[in-house]
C-alpha positions as a printed Julia matrix, in Angstrom:
406×3 Matrix{Float64}:
   0.16  -0.13   -0.11
   3.05   2.33   -0.48
   2.8    5.59   -2.41
   4.18   6.27   -5.92
   5.57   9.64   -6.88
   3.36  11.2    -9.5
   3.93  13.71  -12.23
   1.1   15.04  -14.48
   1.85  14.01  -18.08
  -1.01  14.32  -20.55
  -0.3   12.12  -23.72
   0.29  14.03  -26.93
  -2.57  12.26  -28.5
  -4.88  13.78  -25.94
  -3.6   17.23  -26.54
  -4.04  16.69  -30.44
  -7.53  15.69  -29.82
  -8.54  18.66  -27.77
  -6.82  20.9   -30.58
  -9.17  19.27  -33.06
 -12.27  19.8   -31.07
 -11.42  23.44  -30.3
 -10.88  23.88  -34.11
 -14.25  22.57  -34.75
 -16.26  24.6   -32.4
 -19.46  25.94  -33.09
 -20.68  28.82  -30.69
 -24.26  29.84  -30.57
 -25.61  33.22  -31.15
 -26.58  35.75  -28.19
 -29.35  38.35  -27.63
 -28.15  42.01  -27.9
 -27.22  43.5   -24.63
 -27.65  39.92  -22.86
 -24.31  40.48  -20.62
 -24.44  37.85  -17.93
 -28.13  37.78  -17.6
 -28.39  34.57  -19.74
 -25.2   33.06  -18.81
 -21.54  33.12  -19.55
 -21.27  35.88  -22.37
 -20.37  34.95  -25.82
 -17.5   37.45  -26.1
 -15.79  35.94  -23.06
 -16.33  32.4   -24.27
 -14.99  33.4   -27.65
 -11.9   34.93  -26.17
 -11.13  31.97  -24.03
 -11.54  29.58  -26.79
  -9.39  31.64  -29.29
  -6.58  31.37  -26.52
  -7.27  27.8   -25.67
  -6.9   27.16  -29.49
  -3.95  29.46  -30.58
  -1.77  30.45  -27.49
  -2.43  28.66  -24.44
   0.59  26.07  -23.84
  -0.67  23.26  -21.61
   2.81  21.74  -21.39
   4.1   25.17  -19.74
   1.45  25.01  -17.01
   1.93  21.33  -16.46
   5.53  21.89  -15.9
   4.46  24.65  -13.38
   2.04  22.23  -11.43
   4.8   19.64  -11.41
   7.49  22.1   -10.13
   5.31  23.66   -7.43
   3.37  20.54   -6.09
   4.73  17.36   -4.76
   2.52  14.7    -5.83
   1.77  11.25   -5.26
  -0.56   8.4    -5.77
  -1.51   5.56   -3.45
  -4.19   2.65   -3.42
  -6.77   3.27   -0.75
  -9.46   0.62   -0.08
 -12.91   1.87    0.45
 -15.56  -0.34    2.27
 -17.9   -1.62   -0.4
 -15.91  -0.13   -3.21
 -12.73  -2.02   -3.73
  -9.43  -0.33   -3.83
  -9.0    3.34   -5.7
  -5.92   4.54   -6.66
  -5.94   8.22   -5.22
  -3.96  11.01   -6.32
  -2.84  13.44   -3.62
  -0.42  16.38   -2.94
   1.9   16.05    0.18
   3.91  18.77    1.28
   5.83  18.64    4.8
   7.0   21.44    6.74
  10.69  21.53    7.91
   9.27  21.79   11.5
   9.02  18.47   12.82
   6.28  19.33   15.23
   4.14  20.82   12.4
   0.23  20.04   12.62
  -0.85  17.55    9.97
  -3.57  19.36    8.04
  -5.99  17.64    5.32
  -7.29  20.43    2.75
 -10.46  19.12    1.05
 -11.59  20.76   -2.22
 -15.11  20.87   -3.83
 -16.88  21.58   -7.19
 -15.95  22.92   -9.58
 -12.48  23.03   -7.92
  -9.67  20.6    -7.66
  -6.3   19.83   -5.92
  -5.16  23.45   -7.68
  -7.25  25.11   -5.1
  -4.53  24.61   -2.41
  -1.54  25.66   -4.61
  -1.47  28.89   -2.97
  -1.89  28.19    0.68
   0.57  25.46    0.66
   3.68  27.3     0.86
   2.05  29.81    3.46
   0.97  26.96    5.81
   4.33  25.06    5.47
   6.41  28.25    6.22
   8.42  27.98    9.59
   7.89  30.99   11.84
   8.28  31.8    15.56
   5.25  33.9    14.97
   2.84  31.31   13.83
   2.44  27.58   13.6
   3.53  25.55   10.74
   1.55  22.53    9.05
   2.33  19.44    7.2
  -0.26  19.77    4.31
  -2.02  17.12    2.49
  -4.72  17.46   -0.29
  -6.3   14.66   -2.58
  -7.98  14.69   -5.92
 -11.53  13.54   -4.63
 -12.28  10.2    -6.58
 -13.46  11.11   -9.93
 -11.83  14.36   -9.89
  -8.37  15.41  -11.19
  -6.19  12.47  -11.42
  -7.69  10.03   -8.83
  -9.64   6.98   -9.83
 -13.51   7.19   -9.84
 -15.87   4.79   -8.16
 -17.26   2.18  -10.47
 -20.68   1.47   -9.1
 -23.43   3.67   -7.48
 -23.57   4.64   -3.77
 -20.24   6.42   -3.4
 -21.48   9.14   -1.2
 -20.12  11.61    1.36
 -19.08   8.82    3.94
 -17.0    7.22    1.25
 -15.17  10.45    0.36
 -14.52  11.3     4.13
 -13.25   7.48    4.27
 -10.67   8.07    1.71
  -9.35  11.27    3.37
  -9.15   9.73    6.76
  -7.27   6.43    5.26
  -4.89   8.62    3.43
  -3.95  10.69    6.56
  -3.35   7.24    8.47
  -1.37   5.95    5.55
   0.81   9.03    5.77
   1.5    8.45    9.37
  -0.75  11.16   10.72
  -2.96   9.4    13.29
  -4.08  12.68   14.64
  -4.86  15.61   12.27
  -7.08  18.72   11.53
  -9.11  19.75    8.55
  -9.98  22.56    6.17
 -12.39  22.82    3.31
 -15.12  24.75    1.71
 -18.0   23.49   -0.76
 -17.9   19.74   -0.82
 -15.04  20.01    1.21
 -17.11  21.46    4.19
 -19.44  18.5     3.77
 -16.73  16.1     3.8
 -14.58  17.44    6.78
 -17.77  17.85    8.55
 -18.23  14.15    7.94
 -14.69  13.38    8.88
 -15.26  15.0    12.25
 -18.5   13.2    12.81
 -17.12   9.54   12.1
 -13.5    9.95   12.99
 -13.67  13.08   15.4
 -12.1   12.65   18.87
  -9.56  10.0    18.3
  -8.24  10.82   14.85
  -9.76  14.21   13.82
  -9.04  16.79   16.28
 -10.55  19.99   14.96
 -12.04  21.23   11.75
 -12.08  24.59    9.85
 -14.46  25.77    7.09
 -14.85  28.77    4.77
 -18.21  28.04    3.8
 -20.38  28.49    6.7
 -23.72  26.55    6.48
 -26.63  26.62    8.82
 -30.49  26.83    9.28
 -32.88  29.74   10.65
 -32.81  29.58   14.58
 -36.11  28.05   16.04
 -37.92  28.79   19.2
 -36.82  31.82   21.22
 -33.95  32.45   19.08
 -36.03  32.77   15.97
 -36.99  36.34   17.14
 -33.51  37.86   16.83
 -33.76  40.84   14.47
 -31.83  40.97   11.44
 -29.1   43.5    10.81
 -28.29  45.28    7.66
 -25.49  43.19    7.11
 -27.69  40.11    7.71
 -29.99  41.38    5.04
 -27.29  41.89    2.59
 -26.14  38.33    3.2
 -29.5   36.86    2.73
 -30.09  38.9    -0.6
 -26.79  37.21   -1.65
 -28.44  33.87   -0.57
 -31.47  34.33   -2.5
 -29.93  35.66   -5.74
 -28.01  32.29   -5.61
 -31.29  30.47   -5.17
 -33.26  32.09   -8.06
 -30.24  32.66  -10.43
 -27.53  30.02   -9.66
 -28.97  26.86   -8.51
 -29.77  25.4   -12.2
 -26.47  23.16  -12.08
 -27.42  21.58   -8.83
 -30.92  20.72   -9.92
 -29.17  18.88  -12.91
 -26.22  17.33  -11.3
 -28.28  15.98   -8.42
 -30.99  14.25  -10.57
 -29.54  13.53  -13.89
 -25.76  13.72  -14.04
 -25.19  11.42  -16.63
 -27.2   13.34  -19.24
 -24.9   16.35  -18.69
 -21.75  14.26  -18.46
 -22.11  13.44  -22.28
 -21.92  17.34  -23.07
 -19.06  18.2   -20.61
 -17.02  15.18  -21.81
 -17.48  15.6   -25.49
 -17.36  19.32  -25.88
 -14.38  21.1   -24.15
 -16.17  24.56  -24.92
 -19.22  23.33  -23.08
 -17.0   22.39  -20.26
 -15.27  25.54  -20.3
 -18.5   27.74  -20.33
 -20.12  25.69  -17.5
 -17.35  25.87  -15.06
 -16.38  29.67  -16.0
 -19.84  30.84  -15.28
 -19.13  29.56  -11.77
 -15.62  30.89  -11.45
 -16.87  34.45  -12.26
 -20.31  34.33  -10.27
 -19.19  32.57   -7.05
 -15.97  34.96   -6.58
 -15.6   38.51   -5.17
 -14.42  40.31   -8.61
 -11.19  37.91   -8.63
  -9.12  39.15  -11.45
  -8.92  35.88  -13.53
  -6.22  35.77  -16.05
  -7.32  33.67  -19.24
  -4.19  31.07  -18.8
  -5.31  30.61  -15.08
  -8.92  29.83  -16.22
  -7.82  27.5   -18.91
  -5.49  25.62  -16.52
  -8.51  25.05  -13.97
 -10.61  23.9   -16.94
  -7.91  21.76  -18.39
  -7.57  19.53  -15.24
 -11.26  18.64  -15.43
 -10.9   17.96  -19.23
  -7.99  15.92  -18.85
  -8.78  14.24  -15.46
  -8.44  10.46  -15.24
 -12.0    9.78  -15.15
 -13.45  12.49  -17.39
 -15.45  15.38  -16.36
 -18.62  13.35  -16.03
 -17.45  11.62  -12.9
 -17.07  14.71  -10.84
 -20.98  15.45  -11.09
 -22.25  12.2    -9.33
 -21.46  13.49   -5.86
 -24.39  15.7    -6.06
 -26.5   12.74   -6.89
 -25.05  10.59   -4.27
 -25.44  13.5    -1.66
 -28.55  15.25   -2.79
 -30.45  12.97   -5.24
 -34.07  11.8    -5.43
 -33.31   8.52   -3.91
 -32.34  10.31   -0.59
 -34.76  11.05    2.04
 -35.21  14.56    3.46
 -33.06  13.7     6.38
 -30.34  12.35    4.24
 -30.52  15.23    1.61
 -28.51  18.1     2.14
 -25.32  19.62    3.68
 -25.69  18.68    7.42
 -27.08  15.45    7.96
 -26.56  13.68   11.32
 -25.5   15.27   14.64
 -23.23  18.16   15.07
 -19.49  17.15   15.4
 -18.23  17.84   19.06
 -14.51  18.86   18.14
 -13.41  22.33   17.93
 -14.61  24.04   14.83
 -13.48  27.37   13.14
 -15.36  29.65   10.93
 -14.16  32.19    8.45
 -16.92  34.31    6.91
 -16.39  35.79    3.41
 -19.05  38.03    2.05
 -19.37  36.83   -1.25
 -19.57  33.09   -0.38
 -22.62  31.61   -2.34
 -24.65  30.6     0.7
 -23.53  33.48    3.22
 -25.91  33.62    6.09
 -26.55  35.54    9.09
 -24.27  34.57   12.0
 -26.92  33.32   14.25
 -27.7   30.62   11.89
 -24.54  28.73   12.13
 -24.64  28.56   15.93
 -25.81  24.8    15.51
 -22.88  23.67   13.24
 -20.9   22.36   16.16
 -18.51  23.37   19.05
 -17.33  26.77   17.66
 -14.19  28.03   18.95
 -13.0   30.46   16.42
 -14.75  32.82   13.99
 -13.46  35.53   11.77
 -15.05  38.13    9.47
 -13.65  39.62    6.17
 -14.62  42.28    4.01
 -13.79  40.76    0.69
 -13.69  37.26   -0.87
 -16.15  34.61   -2.2
 -16.46  30.88   -2.55
 -12.76  29.72   -3.54
 -11.35  31.37   -0.43
  -7.84  29.46   -0.39
  -7.64  30.76   -4.07
  -9.09  34.05   -3.71
  -7.74  35.08   -0.37
  -5.25  32.67    0.56
  -3.27  35.23    2.92
  -6.57  35.7     4.93
  -7.62  32.32    5.06
  -3.99  30.9     6.33
  -3.96  33.69    8.81
  -7.26  32.5    10.27
  -6.1   28.97   10.51
  -2.93  30.31   12.35
  -4.99  32.14   14.65
  -7.18  29.11   15.48
  -4.17  26.58   16.05
  -1.57  29.15   17.07
  -0.12  29.52   20.73
  -2.84  31.66   21.96
  -5.55  30.26   19.7
  -8.53  28.2    21.13
  -7.34  24.82   19.29
  -3.69  25.24   20.13
  -2.22  21.76   21.07
  -5.35  19.43   19.82
  -2.79  17.29   18.04
  -0.59  15.57   20.71
   3.22  16.34   20.52
   2.25  18.67   17.38
   2.46  22.55   18.27
   3.19  23.67   14.95
   6.32  25.36   16.31
   9.9   24.65   16.29
  11.25  23.92   19.81
  14.0   26.21   19.28
  13.28  29.8    20.61
   9.91  28.65   21.73
   9.71  27.5    25.59
   7.18  25.28   27.04
   6.4   23.83   23.58
């Protein structure tokens, strides 16, 4: 069950097939003045397709990914689903006592979401804790093998993350995630919390309206703005979830066969779900290319929605917060343009909240949009004066040199 070093190396034939498909692209028309009202604007998609066809150099970006990320694969046995070959990034700090941290991405993200926070989290400093960081391609994403039969749900994704940490020698660890990363790390906290998972931190703060006496709490102007963002997402941004949670295979044909269809489907989310993040065209195309060249193909990434939210689920099972709230320490980072930003009172039932931070900018992809702010929150939570300091036995996060009592 040993690990194998991994380098991304897309076959030349796959690159040529993509080139051919791009050259044969047929784009739709667009209504005058449509802007973003009807979806990804034609002018944006035209520009990106032109760049993808005639200027974007995958080999250059592939080499950059390989140079900046220490990647591996490892077989992980999943109960009821056999053994899957899992792709992951493992960046150790030079600090022996660094805190093991599992970062979990969501959709439409990938392991690339951790690219900016890895060097920050692993830095050695007397002023903040350091971390050994692990992030993995969820099964069916990036370069991890996908499940081959139905029923691979949140519990199974959590099992993969947990078993990966144990295989790397981290019998105690902490977690961080947003989007499906929130749901998966929550499940890790529920199932493995206490003995193995010692604390969790999330940047997608879920919750429900307070009940009983608490329901009378008056909403502030800020709360009303947050709920307006949520309402916009409910009315204008939920179509993808309806399809992916009910008929993912049907959509999968289009996203697998058409690179431009895949580009438009995900590009819309990258723009709408971020807080005016200044995307560069090559940055977008690298993000999309990871999906297009993924081991299992883009369709596999959609199935998590069906398994977690599909029509075969009961109301109690469906959603982002099934089961009892975890008891281990929880940290929350609030970013105002998160797609499900909620009044703070709505998150009181998430668990044992020991840390909370507010930010005046940032959206859904916090690790990518606001890496410094997110890392600073994690450092404060687990640092020497933080509420979760010392949760991992013998792993303070600090070098023993120059730090007394650690």
